Every structure is written in structure tokens, then in C-alpha cells.
C-alpha positions as CSV (number, residue, x, y, z in Angstrom):
1,M,-67.2,-30.8,43.5
2,S,-65.9,-29.0,40.7
3,G,-63.1,-31.0,38.6
4,V,-60.8,-31.5,35.2
5,I,-60.6,-34.1,32.4
6,I,-57.2,-34.5,31.1
7,T,-56.8,-35.6,27.5
8,N,-53.5,-37.4,26.3
9,P,-51.2,-37.7,29.3
10,P,-47.9,-39.2,28.7
11,K,-47.8,-42.7,29.2
12,A,-45.2,-45.7,29.5
13,D,-43.5,-47.1,26.7
14,L,-45.5,-50.1,25.5
15,K,-42.7,-52.4,25.3
16,D,-41.9,-52.0,28.8
17,V,-45.7,-52.5,29.7
18,E,-45.2,-55.3,28.1
19,A,-42.4,-56.7,29.6
20,L,-43.5,-56.3,32.8
21,A,-46.5,-58.0,32.2
22,G,-44.2,-61.0,32.1
23,Y,-43.1,-60.9,35.8
24,G,-45.6,-61.3,39.0
25,V,-46.8,-58.8,41.5
26,A,-44.5,-59.7,43.9
27,T,-41.4,-60.1,41.8
28,V,-41.8,-56.3,40.6
29,H,-42.5,-55.2,44.1
30,E,-39.6,-56.9,45.2
31,A,-37.3,-55.5,42.5
32,M,-38.3,-52.3,43.0
33,G,-37.2,-52.2,46.6
34,R,-40.6,-53.3,48.2
35,T,-42.5,-50.1,46.5
36,G,-45.5,-49.6,44.8
37,L,-48.4,-52.0,46.1
38,L,-51.6,-50.4,46.5
39,G,-52.5,-52.2,49.8
40,T,-54.4,-55.6,50.7
41,H,-57.8,-54.5,50.6
42,L,-57.9,-54.9,46.3
43,R,-58.9,-58.4,45.9
44,P,-59.4,-60.1,42.4
45,V,-63.1,-61.0,41.1
46,Q,-61.6,-63.8,39.1
47,Q,-58.3,-66.2,39.4
48,D,-55.3,-67.2,37.4
49,T,-55.4,-63.8,35.9
50,R,-52.4,-61.3,35.4
51,V,-52.7,-58.0,33.7
52,A,-50.6,-55.0,33.1
53,G,-51.5,-51.4,31.3
54,T,-51.1,-48.0,31.6
55,A,-53.3,-46.1,33.7
56,V,-56.6,-43.9,33.2
57,T,-56.8,-42.1,36.4
58,V,-60.7,-41.3,38.1
59,L,-61.2,-39.4,41.0
60,S,-65.5,-39.8,41.9
61,W,-67.7,-38.6,44.4
62,P,-68.7,-41.6,46.6
63,G,-71.4,-43.6,45.4
64,D,-71.7,-41.5,42.0
65,N,-70.2,-42.9,39.1
66,L,-70.7,-39.9,36.7
67,M,-66.3,-39.4,36.2
68,I,-66.2,-43.4,35.2
69,H,-68.7,-42.3,32.3
70,A,-66.6,-39.5,31.0
71,A,-63.1,-41.5,31.8
72,V,-64.6,-44.4,29.1
73,E,-63.7,-41.7,26.4
74,Q,-60.5,-40.9,27.7
75,C,-59.8,-44.9,27.6
76,G,-57.5,-46.6,24.5
77,E,-56.0,-49.9,23.9
78,G,-53.7,-51.0,26.4
79,D,-55.0,-49.3,29.4
80,I,-56.3,-49.9,33.1
81,L,-58.7,-48.0,34.3
82,V,-58.2,-47.2,38.1
83,V,-61.1,-45.5,40.4
84,T,-61.0,-43.8,44.0
85,T,-63.3,-41.5,45.6
86,T,-62.8,-38.6,47.8
87,S,-63.7,-40.5,50.8
88,P,-64.6,-44.0,51.5
89,S,-66.9,-45.9,49.3
90,T,-68.4,-49.4,48.5
91,D,-71.2,-49.0,46.1
92,G,-71.0,-50.9,43.2
93,M,-69.9,-48.0,41.1
94,F,-68.9,-50.6,38.3
95,G,-70.0,-53.3,36.3
96,E,-70.8,-55.4,33.4
97,L,-72.1,-52.3,31.1
98,F,-68.7,-50.5,31.7
99,A,-66.6,-53.3,31.0
100,T,-68.3,-54.0,27.7
101,A,-67.7,-50.2,26.8
102,L,-64.2,-50.4,28.1
103,K,-63.5,-53.7,26.4
104,Q,-64.6,-52.5,22.9
105,R,-62.1,-50.0,23.7
106,G,-59.2,-52.2,24.3
107,V,-59.0,-52.0,28.0
108,R,-57.3,-54.6,29.9
109,G,-59.3,-54.2,33.4
110,V,-60.5,-51.7,36.2
111,V,-58.9,-51.6,39.6
112,T,-60.8,-49.8,42.3
113,N,-60.7,-48.9,45.9
114,A,-64.5,-48.7,45.7
115,G,-67.1,-51.4,44.7
116,I,-68.0,-53.6,41.7
117,R,-70.9,-55.6,40.8
118,D,-72.0,-58.0,38.3
119,T,-69.1,-60.1,39.2
120,A,-70.3,-63.5,37.2
121,E,-70.7,-61.6,34.1
122,L,-66.9,-59.7,34.3
123,R,-65.6,-63.1,34.9
124,E,-67.8,-64.4,31.9
125,M,-66.6,-62.0,29.6
126,G,-63.4,-62.2,30.6
127,F,-62.8,-58.6,32.0
128,P,-60.5,-58.6,35.0
129,A,-61.4,-56.4,38.0
130,W,-59.3,-55.8,41.4
131,A,-61.8,-54.1,44.0
132,A,-62.1,-53.4,47.5
133,A,-65.5,-54.6,47.9
134,V,-68.4,-56.2,46.1
135,S,-71.8,-54.7,46.6
136,P,-75.0,-54.5,44.4
137,Q,-75.6,-51.4,45.7
138,G,-76.1,-48.8,43.0
139,T,-74.8,-45.2,42.2
140,V,-76.0,-41.8,40.9
141,K,-74.5,-39.5,38.3
142,A,-74.9,-36.1,39.8
143,T,-71.4,-34.8,40.8
144,G,-68.2,-33.7,39.1
145,G,-64.3,-34.9,39.4
146,S,-61.7,-35.4,37.6
147,V,-60.3,-37.8,35.3
148,N,-56.5,-38.6,34.4
149,V,-55.1,-36.6,37.4
150,P,-52.9,-38.2,40.3
151,V,-54.5,-40.2,42.5
152,V,-54.1,-42.2,46.1
153,I,-54.7,-45.6,46.7
154,G,-53.5,-47.7,49.9
155,G,-51.1,-44.8,50.4
156,Q,-49.6,-45.6,46.9
157,I,-49.6,-42.1,44.2
158,I,-51.0,-43.1,40.6
159,R,-50.7,-40.8,38.2
160,P,-52.1,-41.3,34.4
161,G,-49.9,-43.0,32.0
162,D,-48.2,-45.1,34.9
163,V,-47.8,-48.9,35.1
164,I,-50.3,-50.7,36.9
165,L,-49.8,-54.6,37.1
166,A,-52.2,-56.9,38.6
167,D,-52.8,-60.7,39.7
168,D,-53.8,-63.0,42.1
169,D,-51.5,-61.2,44.4
170,G,-52.7,-58.0,44.3
171,V,-51.5,-54.4,42.2
172,V,-48.6,-52.8,41.9
173,C,-47.9,-49.3,40.6
174,V,-44.8,-49.1,38.6
175,P,-44.1,-45.2,38.0
176,R,-43.9,-44.6,34.1
177,E,-40.5,-43.1,34.3
178,Q,-39.2,-46.2,35.8
179,A,-41.1,-48.9,34.1
180,R,-38.0,-50.1,32.0
181,Q,-35.6,-50.2,35.1
182,A,-38.4,-51.9,37.1
183,A,-38.4,-54.8,33.8
184,E,-34.6,-55.0,34.0
185,A,-34.6,-55.3,37.7
186,S,-37.6,-57.8,37.6
187,E,-35.5,-59.8,35.2
188,A,-32.6,-60.1,37.2
189,R,-34.3,-61.2,40.3
190,E,-36.3,-63.6,38.7
191,N,-33.1,-65.2,37.7
192,K,-31.7,-65.1,40.8
193,E,-35.0,-66.8,42.0
194,A,-34.6,-69.6,39.2
195,A,-31.4,-70.7,40.7
196,T,-32.4,-70.6,44.3
197,R,-35.1,-72.8,43.2
198,A,-32.7,-75.2,41.6
199,A,-30.7,-75.1,44.8
200,F,-33.9,-76.0,47.2
201,I,-34.6,-79.2,44.6
202,E,-30.9,-80.2,45.4
203,G,-31.5,-80.1,48.9
204,Q,-29.7,-76.6,50.0
205,L,-31.3,-74.8,52.9
206,G,-32.4,-71.3,53.2
207,L,-30.3,-71.1,56.0
208,D,-26.8,-71.9,54.0
209,R,-27.9,-70.2,50.8
210,Y,-28.4,-67.0,52.2
211,G,-26.1,-67.1,55.1
212,L,-28.5,-67.0,57.8
213,R,-26.6,-69.4,60.3
214,E,-24.4,-66.2,60.8
215,T,-27.5,-64.2,61.7
216,L,-29.0,-66.6,64.0
217,I,-25.5,-66.4,65.9
218,R,-25.2,-62.8,65.8
219,L,-28.8,-62.5,67.5
220,G,-27.9,-64.9,69.9
221,V,-30.2,-68.3,68.9
222,T,-28.8,-71.2,70.1
223,Y,-29.8,-75.0,69.2
224,Q,-30.3,-77.1,72.3
225,S,-31.5,-80.6,72.4
226,Y,-34.7,-81.5,73.8
227,D,-33.6,-83.5,76.7
228,D,-31.4,-80.4,77.6
229,H,-34.5,-78.3,77.1
230,V,-36.6,-80.1,79.4
231,R,-33.8,-80.9,82.1
232,D,-33.2,-76.7,82.1
233,G,-36.9,-76.7,83.1
234,A,-38.2,-74.7,79.7
235,E,-41.3,-76.9,79.6
236,S,-42.1,-77.4,83.6
């Protein structure tokens, strides 16, 4: 497998990245029309952590982390490393030594649909990680791959410079050209949810706030007392 290392790809504006960092993955995903999620299989090794940054992408051979070494050189302040493999792999391709090198360069975290290890050390050093597997299985450094090319995780295309937002709920990718629009839509959604939260605190029901009683009628859902329900033989 040959490959290519792309240098200096375009990136989302840092102001838009920081704006998106103020919102949760669920909010941004919903604000973008329920798009961008990288799947439910990516789980954090830590809790109560949210990061946003620009993607540096890696396409590696399964069980081979050579291209992660190559990607470190391409990483800088505000980036998030995104690693995938040419076919499914759960090997521990990323650990504490990589995190040490990346943290020194200002990288904010790693996302991989392969495996990671040294999870206790990653938590201790405060380097956030999301992965599909945790495995102590080692890797080799023997096969070429690519850095800063479009990759696919969970059916979602991630390009270098796209915004990666990750928290306890998962990981979402925001195309770099849509970062500002996504931040504005997320702010609007959060404001709307704040108003709904206040209404729920006051005792309003979602059935009324969202106009769902009409939906129930349209779907033919009816109300019936328990006695009538039993008399009609529904529980016999």
C-alpha cells in the first residue's frame, strides 16, 4: 500500500471552532439536520470532557501505526487526530507516547475507529481519546498509508480541516465550510431548548408545547379509562 502525506490543508476558522466547542455533540448534530455523527461505536476513555478542533486525518494499514508517526509532524495547535484503517482493526494503535508527542504540539485529542491503549495514562495526563476498542495488542511500523486525505468513519466523510467535536455522547464532524453556520444554528437551538426547559420547570407538558395532542389524534391514538379497558377484554 503506497500513500501520500498532504501538507497545509485548508482548515475551519478557529473562531468558528471555538464557538462550536460551546455546544454538545447532540446539539450540533441536531442543528445540522441530524447529520455528521461518526457512529455509536466510538466511546470516550474519560468522562465530563468536551473538545473541538480541526481534523488531521490518518489512513493506516490494520495493525500498523507508521502513519500516525508521520501524522504527528503535520499536527499543530488546535488539531484533533482522526485515525482509521483500510479494514476493521481493534489493535492498540495509539497510546501514551503518541499522546505525549501530540500534547506538546497543542493537539486537543484523538478519535479512532481502531483501538487504543494506556487508557489510565491518557486520563492521568488529560489527553482526551475516543475509540472503537481498547486493546493492549501492539502494532508494527511497516506499511505505507496516507495523512490528510478524506477518510470515512461510521459512514461519515471526514476531510482534513473539518471540525471534530467530541464529548461523552460521541463524536460529530462539521464540514469546514459549514462551521460558522453550524455554530449559529447550534446557538439558536440551545436558546430554544432553554425556553422549553423553563416551560417544563413551570409544569408544561411536551404534549402541549410541541402540539403533540393533535399528532396523537391524527394517528388514531385514543384515551380509555382502565375500567373500560378491562371491560372491553383487553387484559383477558
